[in-house]
N, C-alpha and C positions, 0 to 999 in steps of 0.2 A: 385349547378348543378342539384342535384336530384329534387329540386323544379321546376327548369326550364324545365327539361325533363318531369316531371309529367304534368305540365300545357300544354306543347306542344303536348304530346301524348294522353291526355285523351279527352273524350267527355264531361264529367262534372267534375269540381273540386269543392268539397264541403268543406266548412270551418265551424268551430264550433261556431263562433260568428261574428257579422258584422264588427268588427274592423279588424279582420284578412282578411275578404272578401275584405274590402276597400283597404287594403295594397296590397293584391295579384292582384287586378284589376289595381291598380295604377302602379304596377311593370310590369305587362304584359297587357297593354291596348289593344293589338290586340286580346287577348283571353278573354276580359272582359265579353263577353256575356255567356260564359260557366262556369264562376266562380260564385258560389252562397253560401248561408248560409243555414245550416240545424241545428237548435237548438234542444234541448231536449224538453220534454213535461211532463205534470203532469196529472195523472189519476184522473180526477175530480169526478169519481164515488167513489174513495177511499178517496181522499182529498177534502172534501166538507165543507162548512161553518157551524159552530155550535155556539150557544151563548157563549159570553165571561163568564168566571168564575166571580161570584159576591161576592167574599170574601174579596175584598179590598187589596189583595196582588199584587205583580208583579212577575210573573214567566216568565222567558225568556229561550228559547230553541235553541239548535243547534244540527243538525244531520249530521254526516259525519266523515271523518278522521281528526285528529288534525295534519295535515301536517304543516311544518314550514311556507309554503307560505300562509296558512290560518291565520297566526299570532295569535295563541292561547293566548300568553301573553297579547295582547291588549284586547282580548275578556274577559279574567279573570280580568284585571285591570278595565274594564268597569263595570263589576258586582260589584267589590269592591267599586268603586266610588258610585254606586247606593246604596249599603248597607250603606255607610257613610251618604247618604242623606235621605234614606227612612227606614233604619233599617232592622230588621230581616224578614220583609215581602217579601223581595227580594229573589228569588230562581233561580238557574241556572240548567236547565235540559239538560243533554247531552246524546244523543243517538249515539252510535258508539263503536267500539272495541279498539280505541286508549286509552292509559293510560295518563290522564291529570296530574297525579302525577309527571311526569318527568319534568314538568315546575315549577320553583320556585314560579311563580306568582299565581299558583293554591292554594298554602298554605293559602292565605288570604281569599279564598272563600270556602275552603273545607267543612265547616259546612253548607254552603248555597247551596251545589251542590247535585243534585240527579243524579247518574250515572245509566242509564237504560241498558247499554250494547247494544248488538245487538238487533235490532227490525226489524220485517218484515214491509212491507209497511203499512199494517193495524195497526201494533203496533205503528209505527211512527205517523200515523193519530190519534190514540187514545191519545198518549201523547200530541200532538199538540192541541187537543180539550180541554186539561186541563190547557194550559198556555195562556199567554196574547200576547206574541210577540216572534219574532225570531231575531237572530243576525247574521251578517256576517262581518268579518274583513279582508277578503282575499286581498292579493296583486294582484292577477289575477284569473280569472275564465273564463269558457265558459258562459253558462247560468246555474247557479247552481241549481241542483236538490233541495237542501235544501231550497232555496228561493222560487222556484215554488211550492213546496209541502206546505211550511208554508203559503204562500199566498192563495193557493187553499183551505187550511183548514180555511181560513177566519181570519188569524192572521197577523197583520202588521209586517214588518221587518225594523229594523233600521240597517244601514250598512255603511261601508266606501265606498266612491264613486267608482263605476266602470261604464263606459259609458253604457254598455248593460243593467244595472239595471234600467236606467232611464225610460225604457218602461213599467216597472211593479211596481216600487216603486215610488209612487207619494206623495209628501209632504202633510200631512194632510188627505190623503185618505187611503194609504196602508203602511205608515211608513215614513221614512226620510233617506236621504243620507247626509253624512258629507264629507267635502273636505279632501283629503289626506294631511298629514303633516309629516315632519321628526321627530316631537316631539311626541312620543308615549303616554306619560302621558297627554299631552294636548289633543290628539285625544280621549283618554279614557274619559276625562272630557266632551268633546263636545258630544261624543256618549251617555254618560249617560244622558246628558241634553235632547237629542232627545227622549230617552225612557220616561223621565218624562213628556215631552210634549205629547207624544203618549198616555201615561197612562191617562192624563187629557182628551185627545180627545176621548178615549174609554169611560171614565166616563160620558162625556157630550153627547155621542151619535153621535159625529161628525165622528168618525171612527166606521164602522159597519162590521161585518163578511161578509155580502153579498157584501158590497162595496169593501172590500179588495179582495175577491175571483174574482170579476168581472175583476180585472186587469190582470188575466192570461187566459182570455177567448180565446186568440189567441194561447195558448200553450197547447191545448187539443190534445190527440192522433189523433182524427179525422182530425184535420187541419194539424198537423205536419207530420203524416204518409202519408197523401195524397201527400205531396211533394216527399216523398221517393218513393212511388208507381209510381208517375208521372215520376220520373227520370228513374226508372226501365222499365216502358213501353216505354219510348223514346229510351233507349238503346236496348231493345229487338226489337223494330221496325227497328232500324238501322242494327242490326244483321240479322234480317229476310231478309232485302234487300241486304245483302252481304257486308255491310260496317264494317270496323274495329270499335270495341267498347271496351273501357276500362273505369274504374272509379278510379280516384285518390281522396283520402281524407286525 
């Protein structure tokens, strides 16, 4: 009922990803023209491409909370599978304030993990410049900051498939997506394989920092904030002419 009232009463109804936008438009076709998507953005002045480390290792990073919907056990199992395949050159770099020790699966990679704790945006960018790739195993997301920032820093991301990631994670260019499965162990094996493929593509020069960063060119503050300012100008114009104006999100 709240959703119906919001859609009917507002001038603009803003959703956090295209999947939600499509659902709301399909549910309320008469209001489709005022339902739109507003994603997040990456500061490309802070997160800019830099050369890959040339030490022969494989360092994988994740920044954010270790909420259950992000499936940390799958993330840790993937690193463990990589350690089995590639040895001690594999490292997991975590930036965030969550405690990974609460997950039993973390025990297997404790010696391979570097826990950076809280980092400012500049600090996250500095850590990303020292790794080779990022990881995402979430059940659902909007457009994740961690993915946009990692790609902006020129680092490919290997992730479990989410439809909205298709626009920025391109196989062989900026990482790879794997299909979702009910078998977590099988997904960990497949995700590990994508990192091995990505590592080879980095070594061959097929994946470059500049090519990775180019995938988030539509997610800059200039482009995304322009949409927000455009909505506000439209609402203010309506208010100036005496029309009722509300914003539901």
